[in-house]
C-alpha angles and dihedrals in degrees: 000000000000123000126211099231092182091058091048089051092049092051093047090049092049090049089052093045090053093048088050093049090049092048091049092048092049088047090053091048092051090048091052092051094044100044103029107016089235137117141169116249105202106137097089130119094244089058090225116154107226129186117217120200130173130212108196138156119002122352100240117213132168094326120061118238120230119288094249094055123094105234140179110218115214093208088063097049099041094064090040091056090048091053091051090053092048097045122097089196097063116078101178149356132236118194125196118198136196111146140134095216128255139172107026095207095049092044092051092048092054093044092051091049092052092048091050094055118115092208119089109267130191127182130205122199111214115182098341149335108200137176107342088010088078094072091044092054094049094041088086122087089245129015135206132190127191115240091253093045121113139207121200119200114193140148122275113275129203128220125208128004114002120191107223103222134116091255092060089050093050090050090051089048091052092049089050091050090053089055097044089047094054093047092051094046094051101037137042094254119107119236088243094056094047092052089049091056094044093056096045107130096190105074115042121064111237094358145059125251143075137273115212120196121211100280093038092054090053092044090053089050097242094117126034104223147354110242146114140240096299090051094050094046092047091051092047091053091050093051091050091050092048090049092051092050092051091055 
């Protein structure tokens, strides 16, 4: 019996090439998760290509947070969101949130970017989405929060030196109006109710504001539904299918 050694060698090379490609793909996935907290979800029965991004820790703006603090950098997220909008290969976006807030301008810029996407978007609050995390949570087309998740609504705070003049106060008021306006526009809460919860003096120690747990956030109309990962993914697949049918 004669063997075709060239064919065997070709098969061996093909197998090694596939193994190399698989290892390279896995390495890229691990690097995405490690460096950016993102990954592509593609191995589903619906064959939808979903981009997953995480917003965790402190929202970092123009000033870098300390090295020991977990942070989400807005200069990383903005180009990524632009890429999602421009890509024909991405069908939808899933956002996982667990943040204590951070830079107001950076947080609002990310929230406005998410709200402007034409792709279906779903957010899921895990742990908490406090302060400027509120606009980030409601910026998606549909929002979920786990039963133990929390939302904290409070007035804008200022770090560092603050000049105690009327102009400074008015500037803070205008910033506050931008936040309440965004929350009201992208949720079922009125601006008046949001401001009422922001100025509540009975819940937070050394501060005014309101903490809403999962079901309370839904009852107030800030978040759409209580649910977990399976609920969020199921809703996103439904939204992608509905958009495809409408084309």
